[in-house]
C-alpha positions in Angstrom: -86.2 -13.2 11.7 -84.1 -11.7 9.3 -81.8 -13.0 6.7 -78.3 -12.7 6.5 -77.0 -10.3 5.0 -73.7 -11.4 2.6 -71.9 -8.1 2.3 -71.6 -7.9 6.2 -71.0 -11.3 6.2 -68.3 -11.2 4.5 -66.7 -7.9 6.0 -67.2 -9.7 9.3 -64.8 -12.7 8.1 -62.3 -10.6 6.4 -62.1 -8.1 9.4 -61.6 -10.8 12.3 -58.4 -12.0 9.6 -57.2 -9.0 9.7 -56.9 -8.7 13.3 -55.9 -12.1 13.9 -52.7 -11.4 11.3 -52.2 -7.9 12.8 -51.7 -9.8 16.2 -49.6 -12.8 14.8 -47.3 -10.0 12.9 -46.7 -8.0 16.0 -46.2 -11.1 18.1 -43.5 -12.3 16.1 -41.7 -9.1 16.0 -42.0 -7.8 19.5 -42.7 -11.1 21.3 -46.1 -12.3 22.6 -47.1 -10.3 25.7 -50.4 -9.1 27.4 -48.6 -5.6 26.2 -48.7 -6.5 22.6 -52.0 -7.5 22.4 -53.4 -4.8 24.3 -50.8 -2.1 21.9 -52.8 -4.2 18.7 -56.4 -4.1 20.1 -56.6 -0.7 21.1 -55.0 0.3 17.5 -57.9 -1.3 16.2 -60.0 0.1 18.2 -58.6 3.9 17.7 -58.6 3.0 13.7 -62.2 2.1 13.8 -63.2 4.8 15.7 -61.4 7.4 14.0 -63.0 6.1 10.3 -66.7 6.2 11.8 -66.0 9.7 12.9 -64.1 11.1 10.1 -67.3 9.2 8.0 -70.0 11.2 10.0 -67.8 14.3 9.3 -67.1 14.0 5.8 -69.8 11.5 5.1 -68.2 9.8 1.7 -70.4 8.3 -0.5 -68.9 5.8 -2.8 -67.2 2.9 -1.1 -65.4 1.6 -4.1 -62.1 3.5 -3.4 -61.8 2.2 0.0 -62.4 -1.3 -1.4 -59.7 -0.9 -4.0 -57.2 0.8 -1.1 -57.9 -2.5 1.2 -57.7 -4.9 -1.7 -54.4 -3.2 -2.9 -53.0 -2.8 0.7 -53.7 -6.4 1.5 -51.7 -7.3 -1.5 -48.8 -5.5 -0.5 -49.0 -6.4 3.1 -49.0 -10.0 1.4 -46.2 -9.4 -0.6 -44.0 -7.4 2.0 -41.6 -9.1 3.7 -41.9 -8.9 7.4 -38.2 -10.5 8.5 -36.7 -7.2 7.1 -38.1 -5.5 9.9 -36.5 -7.6 12.5 -33.0 -5.9 11.7 -34.0 -2.4 12.3 -34.1 -0.6 15.6 -37.1 -1.0 18.2 -38.7 2.7 17.2 -38.4 2.5 13.1 -39.8 -1.4 13.5 -42.9 -0.2 15.6 -43.6 2.5 12.9 -43.3 0.6 9.7 -45.0 -2.5 11.5 -47.7 -0.2 12.8 -48.5 1.5 9.4 -48.4 -1.7 7.9 -50.4 -3.5 9.6 -53.2 -0.3 9.9 -53.4 0.4 6.7 -55.7 -2.4 5.7 -57.4 -2.2 8.7 -57.9 1.5 8.3 -59.4 0.8 4.6 -61.9 -2.0 6.3 -63.0 0.4 8.5 -63.9 3.4 6.4 -65.4 0.6 4.3 -67.6 -0.6 7.0 -68.6 2.9 8.0 -69.9 3.8 4.8 -71.9 0.6 4.5 -73.9 0.3 7.7 -75.0 4.0 7.2 -76.9 2.6 3.9 -78.3 -0.6 5.6 -82.1 -0.5 6.0 -82.1 -2.7 8.9 -78.9 -2.5 11.1 -79.3 -5.0 13.5 -79.4 -7.6 11.0 -76.6 -6.3 9.3 -74.3 -6.1 12.7 -75.8 -9.6 13.2 -73.9 -11.0 9.8 -71.3 -9.0 10.6 -70.6 -10.8 13.8 -71.6 -14.0 12.3 -69.1 -13.4 9.6 -66.7 -13.2 12.2 -67.1 -16.1 13.9 -66.8 -18.0 10.8 -63.4 -16.0 10.1 -62.1 -17.0 13.4 -62.8 -20.8 12.4 -61.1 -19.6 9.1 -57.7 -18.4 10.9 -57.0 -22.1 11.7 -56.1 -22.7 7.8 -53.3 -20.9 8.7 -52.1 -24.2 10.6 -52.1 -25.4 6.8 -51.2 -22.9 5.1 -49.0 -20.7 7.1 -49.9 -17.2 8.3 -49.4 -15.1 5.5 -52.4 -17.1 4.1 -54.7 -15.4 6.1 -54.2 -12.0 4.2 -55.2 -13.8 1.1 -58.3 -15.4 2.8 -59.1 -11.8 3.6 -58.4 -10.8 0.0 -61.2 -13.9 -0.9 -63.5 -12.4 1.6 -63.5 -9.1 0.8 -63.6 -10.0 -3.5 -66.9 -11.5 -2.3 -68.1 -8.7 -0.2 -67.3 -6.6 -3.1 -69.6 -8.8 -5.3 -71.6 -8.1 -2.8 -71.6 -4.4 -2.4 -71.1 -3.5 -6.2 -74.4 -5.7 -7.3 -76.2 -4.1 -4.8 -75.4 -0.7 -5.9 -75.8 -1.5 -9.7 -79.0 -2.9 -8.7 -80.2 0.1 -6.8 -81.4 -2.0 -4.1 -80.9 -1.2 -0.5 -77.6 -2.7 1.3 
């Protein structure tokens, strides 16, 4: 039995919070229908697939730039007033909302693809990531107390903790 890898645990928690916030934002802008959910989940899967393909083709070694991009994009979308998109037409609204929502997911997908490649025990890493996603699912209920936008703040905390474990593993030259 392996132990939990905190880096992958917190990456999983943060990612599920991003996924939930993406669905709720699109539902607020376009209505809560199965088509909206299908578009959001399909888009997330396509972004993750593209990130993995690009990492396989180019093999970036330093995840710190993607980590910085992730944190900055989360701060940006937290402060971005989504309500101003309601006054736009359908096409500009879907383009701008899609770009805003996909930006943190883009960086998160790249970050995960880079660090999973360095993992010595992939099954423990993926199991830790899945367990983190389950806990992220529990954390999404905090939106009932603090609001939906607070999910970005909780995701930032999860990713900052993941950054701590990532940078300390790199600093100590230990395997992720």
